[in-house]
C-alpha positions in Angstrom: 44.4 0.0 -43.5 44.3 1.7 -40.0 44.1 -0.4 -36.7 41.6 0.7 -34.8 41.6 0.6 -31.4 38.5 0.4 -29.2 37.7 3.7 -26.6 38.6 2.9 -23.2 38.4 5.6 -20.6 41.8 7.4 -20.4 42.3 6.6 -24.2 43.3 10.1 -26.1 40.5 9.4 -28.5 37.6 9.9 -26.0 39.2 13.6 -25.5 36.5 15.3 -27.9 33.8 13.2 -26.8 31.0 14.9 -24.4 31.1 13.2 -20.7 28.4 11.3 -19.6 25.2 13.0 -18.4 24.9 13.0 -14.3 21.4 12.3 -15.0 22.0 8.7 -16.3 23.3 7.7 -13.2 21.5 5.3 -10.9 23.1 6.6 -7.9 21.3 10.4 -8.6 18.2 8.9 -8.6 18.5 7.2 -5.3 19.6 10.4 -3.7 16.6 12.1 -5.3 13.9 9.1 -4.4 14.9 8.5 -1.1 13.7 11.6 0.6 11.1 12.3 -1.9 9.8 8.9 -0.3 10.5 10.5 3.2 8.2 13.4 2.5 5.4 11.2 1.1 5.4 8.8 4.1 5.4 11.4 6.4 2.6 13.7 5.0 0.7 10.4 4.8 1.1 9.3 8.2 0.3 13.1 9.4 -3.2 12.4 7.3 -4.0 9.2 9.0 -3.0 10.6 12.5 -4.9 13.3 12.2 -8.1 11.5 11.3 -11.5 12.1 12.7 -10.7 10.2 15.5 -14.4 8.9 16.3 -13.2 5.8 17.7 -13.9 6.6 21.4 -14.7 4.6 24.8 -18.2 4.6 25.0 -18.1 4.7 29.1 -18.8 7.9 31.1 -14.8 8.5 32.2 -13.8 10.5 35.2 -10.2 12.1 35.3 -8.5 13.0 38.2 -4.8 14.1 37.1 -3.7 11.9 34.7 -5.7 9.0 36.4 -9.1 7.9 34.5 -11.8 5.8 36.0 -14.7 4.5 34.9 -17.8 2.9 36.6 -17.6 -0.7 36.3 -21.4 -0.9 38.5 -23.4 -2.4 35.3 -20.8 -4.9 35.0 -20.5 -6.2 38.4 -24.0 -7.0 38.9 -24.3 -8.6 35.6 -21.2 -10.9 36.7 -23.3 -11.3 40.1 -26.5 -12.5 38.4 -23.9 -14.7 35.8 -26.1 -13.2 33.0 -25.2 -14.2 29.5 -26.9 -14.0 26.0 -26.5 -14.5 22.5 -27.4 -11.8 19.9 -28.3 -13.0 16.2 -28.9 -11.6 13.2 -31.3 -13.2 10.4 -30.7 -11.3 7.0 -33.2 -13.0 5.3 -35.7 -12.0 8.2 -34.6 -8.6 8.5 -34.5 -8.6 12.2 -31.8 -9.1 15.0 -32.9 -11.3 18.2 -31.4 -11.6 21.6 -31.7 -15.1 23.4 -31.1 -15.3 27.2 -29.0 -18.3 27.9 -28.3 -17.9 32.1 -29.3 -15.9 34.8 -32.5 -13.8 35.4 -33.6 -11.1 33.4 -37.1 -9.4 33.4 -38.7 -10.7 30.5 -41.4 -8.1 30.1 -39.1 -5.1 29.6 -37.6 -4.1 26.7 -33.9 -4.1 26.1 -31.5 -1.8 24.4 -28.7 -3.1 21.8 -26.0 -0.9 20.6 -23.7 -2.0 17.9 -20.3 -0.2 17.3 -18.6 0.2 14.4 -14.9 -0.3 15.6 -13.4 2.6 13.5 -16.6 5.1 12.7 -19.0 6.1 15.2 -21.1 8.0 12.6 -22.3 4.4 11.7 -23.2 3.2 15.1 -26.4 1.7 15.5 -29.2 1.6 18.4 -31.8 -0.7 18.7 -34.7 -1.1 21.2 -35.6 -4.8 21.0 -39.2 -6.0 22.0 -39.9 -9.0 24.7 -40.9 -11.7 23.0 -41.5 -15.3 23.2 -38.2 -16.5 23.1 -36.0 -13.6 24.1 -36.2 -10.2 22.2 -36.3 -8.9 18.7 -36.2 -5.8 16.7 -37.0 -5.1 12.7 -33.3 -4.7 11.6 -30.8 -5.1 9.1 -27.1 -5.0 9.7 -24.0 -5.2 7.5 -21.9 -7.7 7.8 -18.9 -6.7 6.0 -16.9 -5.3 9.2 -17.1 -6.2 12.9 -19.0 -4.8 15.3 -18.8 -4.2 19.1 -21.8 -5.2 20.7 -23.4 -4.0 24.3 -26.7 -5.3 25.8 -28.4 -3.6 28.8 -31.6 -2.6 29.9 -33.1 1.1 29.5 -32.1 2.1 33.1 -28.3 0.9 32.2 -27.8 -1.2 35.6 -26.2 -4.0 33.8 -24.4 -4.9 30.7 -23.0 -7.5 28.8 -20.5 -7.1 26.0 -19.4 -8.9 23.0 -18.3 -8.5 19.3 -20.1 -9.8 16.4 -17.2 -10.8 13.7 -17.3 -10.0 10.2 -19.7 -12.3 8.5 -20.8 -14.2 11.6 -24.8 -14.1 12.3 -24.5 -14.6 16.1 -21.6 -13.9 19.2 -22.3 -14.9 22.7 -22.7 -11.7 25.3 -21.1 -11.7 29.0 -20.4 -9.2 31.5 -16.7 -7.7 30.8 -15.9 -7.7 34.2 -15.0 -12.0 34.9 -16.2 -14.5 37.7 -13.5 -14.2 40.4 
């Protein structure tokens, strides 16, 4: 009967066996996977940062050196007149309606409603709302699967109200972007 001893490292019986492949060691895969993950993440970030960049400020901006200034006269006028309104959508009726809340509006003049997509300016919508019995209305259907930045004003742009129509909601309040003093 032969006395078989278990193989242990350093046992002379292991001298003839093949050494273990380095690819079967977890540390080798870690050394390869970490730099690969960094390279893939960097390429993804460069792709995202180099996007079409069409989420721009809609206001006319003047630049002097590194200072940017925007004309807030339309916002100041709306604040002075204490204008506010509600914009609402009716998917079943297929229309968008603006109802005055406070201030004195010219009820015979049409209004321009700008619905700006928050990330894709190609999906922006501008509606000319005709005066009606309760407010202003235009036939239109809005995609309510995302938020809308909303701006309301007359065609000559001497005042404006702003707001945000959240995803899934049918109405929002529009106010001057400058707060009362």
